[in-house]
KOLDREN-402834 format. One record per residue: residue number from 1; y, z, x of N, C-alpha, C in turn. Coordinates in steps of 0.2 Angstrom, whole numbers, plus 5000, padded with zeros to 4 digits. Example, Ala and Ser with C-alpha at 12.3 -4.5 7.8 and 13.67 -1.06 7.14 Angstrom:
  nr  nc2  nc3  nc1 cac2 cac3 cac1  cc2  cc3  cc1
   1 4972 5039 5066 4978 5039 5062 4984 5039 5066
   2 4989 5035 5064 4995 5036 5068 5000 5039 5064
END
This chain:
  nr  nc2  nc3  nc1 cac2 cac3 cac1  cc2  cc3  cc1
   1 4994 5000 5004 5000 5000 5000 5006 5000 5004
   2 5011 4996 5002 5017 4996 5007 5022 5002 5006
   3 5025 5004 5011 5030 5010 5011 5036 5008 5007
   4 5038 5013 5004 5044 5012 5000 5050 5012 5004
   5 5056 5009 5002 5062 5008 5005 5065 5015 5007
   6 5064 5020 5003 5066 5027 5005 5062 5030 5011
   7 5056 5028 5011 5052 5031 5017 5055 5027 5024
   8 5056 5020 5023 5057 5016 5029 5064 5019 5031
   9 5069 5020 5026 5076 5022 5029 5075 5029 5031
  10 5071 5033 5028 5071 5040 5030 5068 5040 5038
  11 5063 5036 5039 5060 5036 5046 5065 5033 5051
  12 5069 5028 5048 5074 5026 5053 5079 5031 5055
  13 5082 5034 5050 5087 5040 5051 5083 5045 5055
  14 5078 5047 5054 5074 5052 5059 5074 5049 5066
  15 5072 5043 5067 5071 5040 5074 5078 5040 5077
  16 5083 5038 5074 5090 5037 5077 5093 5044 5078
  17 5091 5049 5073 5093 5056 5075 5090 5059 5081
  18 5084 5058 5081 5080 5061 5087 5082 5057 5094
  19 5083 5050 5093 5085 5046 5099 5092 5050 5101
  20 5096 5052 5097 5102 5055 5099 5102 5062 5101
  21 5096 5065 5100 5094 5072 5102 5099 5076 5097
  22 5098 5075 5091 5102 5079 5086 5097 5082 5081
  23 5098 5088 5080 5095 5092 5074 5097 5089 5068
  24 5093 5091 5062 5095 5090 5056 5101 5093 5054
  25 5102 5099 5056 5108 5103 5055 5114 5100 5058
  26 5113 5098 5065 5119 5095 5069 5121 5088 5065
  27 5116 5084 5063 5117 5078 5059 5121 5079 5052
  28 5119 5084 5049 5122 5086 5043 5129 5088 5044
  29 5130 5092 5049 5137 5094 5051 5142 5088 5052
  30 5139 5083 5056 5143 5077 5058 5144 5073 5052
  31 5139 5072 5047 5140 5068 5041 5143 5072 5035
  32 5145 5078 5037 5147 5082 5031 5142 5083 5025
  33 5136 5084 5027 5131 5084 5022 5126 5090 5024
  34 5123 5093 5019 5119 5099 5021 5113 5097 5024
  35 5110 5101 5029 5105 5099 5033 5098 5098 5029
  36 5098 5102 5023 5092 5101 5018 5092 5095 5015
  37 5098 5092 5014 5099 5085 5011 5096 5080 5016
  38 5098 5081 5023 5096 5076 5028 5088 5077 5028
  39 5085 5083 5028 5078 5083 5028 5075 5080 5022
  40 5078 5080 5016 5075 5077 5010 5076 5069 5011
  41 5081 5067 5014 5082 5059 5015 5076 5057 5020
  42 5075 5060 5025 5070 5059 5030 5063 5059 5028
  43 5062 5063 5023 5055 5064 5020 5055 5060 5013
  44 5060 5056 5012 5060 5051 5006 5059 5055 4999
  45 5062 5061 4999 5062 5066 4993 5068 5065 4989
  46 5073 5061 4993 5080 5061 4990 5082 5054 4989
  47 5084 5052 4984 5087 5045 4983 5094 5045 4985
  48 5095 5043 4991 5101 5043 4995 5106 5038 4992
  49 5113 5040 4991 5118 5035 4989 5121 5031 4994
  50 5124 5026 4993 5127 5021 4998 5133 5025 5002
  51 5136 5029 4998 5141 5034 5001 5139 5038 5006
  52 5133 5041 5005 5130 5046 5010 5126 5042 5015
  53 5124 5036 5014 5121 5032 5019 5127 5030 5024
  54 5132 5029 5022 5138 5027 5026 5140 5033 5030
  55 5140 5039 5027 5141 5045 5031 5137 5047 5036
  56 5130 5045 5035 5125 5047 5040 5126 5041 5046
  57 5127 5035 5044 5128 5030 5049 5134 5031 5053
  58 5139 5033 5050 5145 5035 5054 5143 5041 5059
  59 5140 5046 5056 5138 5052 5060 5133 5050 5066
  60 5129 5045 5065 5125 5043 5070 5128 5037 5075
  61 5134 5035 5073 5138 5030 5077 5134 5023 5077
  62 5132 5022 5071 5128 5015 5070 5131 5012 5064
  63 5131 5005 5063 5132 5002 5057 5127 5004 5051
  64 5129 5004 5045 5125 5005 5040 5118 5000 5040
  65 5119 4994 5042 5114 4989 5042 5108 4992 5047
  66 5110 4996 5052 5105 4999 5057 5100 5003 5053
  67 5103 5006 5048 5098 5010 5044 5093 5007 5040
  68 5094 5000 5039 5089 4996 5035 5085 4992 5040
  69 5086 4993 5047 5082 4988 5052 5076 4991 5054
  70 5073 4996 5051 5067 4999 5052 5061 4994 5050
  71 5056 4992 5054 5051 4988 5052 5044 4990 5054
  72 5039 4988 5052 5033 4990 5054 5031 4988 5061
  73 5035 4984 5064 5034 4983 5071 5035 4989 5075
  74 5040 4993 5073 5041 4999 5077 5036 5004 5076
  75 5031 5003 5072 5025 5008 5071 5019 5006 5075
  76 5019 5000 5078 5013 4998 5082 5015 4998 5089
  77 5011 5004 5092 5012 5005 5099 5010 4999 5103
  78 5013 4998 5109 5011 4993 5114 5013 4986 5111
  79 5014 4984 5105 5015 4978 5103 5023 4977 5101
  80 5026 4983 5101 5033 4983 5099 5037 4979 5103
  81 5037 4980 5110 5041 4976 5114 5040 4969 5114
  82 5033 4966 5114 5032 4960 5114 5034 4956 5107
  83 5033 4960 5102 5035 4957 5095 5043 4957 5095
  84 5046 4962 5098 5054 4962 5097 5056 4956 5102
  85 5053 4955 5107 5056 4949 5111 5055 4942 5108
  86 5049 4942 5105 5048 4936 5101 5053 4934 5095
  87 5054 4940 5092 5059 4939 5086 5066 4937 5089
  88 5068 4941 5095 5075 4939 5098 5074 4932 5100
  89 5069 4929 5102 5069 4922 5104 5070 4918 5098
  90 5066 4919 5093 5066 4915 5087 5073 4915 5084
  91 5077 4921 5084 5083 4921 5082 5088 4917 5086
  92 5086 4916 5092 5091 4913 5096 5090 4905 5096
  93 5085 4902 5093 5084 4895 5093 5086 4892 5086
  94 5086 4885 5086 5088 4882 5079 5082 4882 5074
  95 5084 4881 5068 5079 4882 5062 5073 4877 5064
  96 5075 4871 5066 5070 4866 5068 5065 4868 5073
  97 5068 4872 5078 5063 4874 5084 5059 4880 5081
  98 5062 4884 5076 5058 4889 5073 5052 4886 5069
  99 5053 4881 5066 5048 4877 5062 5042 4875 5067
 100 5045 4872 5073 5039 4870 5078 5036 4875 5080
 101 5039 4881 5082 5036 4887 5085 5031 4890 5079
 102 5032 4890 5073 5028 4892 5068 5022 4888 5068
 103 5023 4881 5068 5017 4876 5068 5013 4877 5074
 104 5015 4878 5079 5012 4879 5085 5007 4885 5085
 105 5010 4891 5082 5006 4897 5081 5001 4896 5076
 106 5002 4893 5071 4997 4892 5066 4992 4888 5068
 107 4993 4883 5073 4988 4879 5076 4984 4883 5081
 108 4987 4887 5085 4984 4891 5090 4979 4896 5086
 109 4981 4899 5081 4977 4904 5078 4974 4902 5072
 110 4973 4895 5071 4969 4892 5066 4970 4894 5059
 111 4977 4895 5057 4980 4897 5051 4982 4892 5046
 112 4980 4886 5047 4982 4880 5043 4979 4880 5036
END
């Protein structure tokens, strides 16, 4: 079963918070939110508002879009770096080249 958007956002906030070595209480203070609310968001127990997402993003010193950039790639140890490099490469080439790359991959992995 796929993870809900609240779980993905909560995990992303937790990852960013830990990356910046902040406790839930410290993040709450920076975002002007209660630390129990931060915990609820991270555990996907709270349906967070756009305004509070903005407060948390500001407190973490990231754009709101960064809170939505959590993907399954981040959960797969060892493969994360390779997949991120592939994605960066694909984002840097033309749509026509992306189609070529897709066709090559489908041929290599017999996914036609």
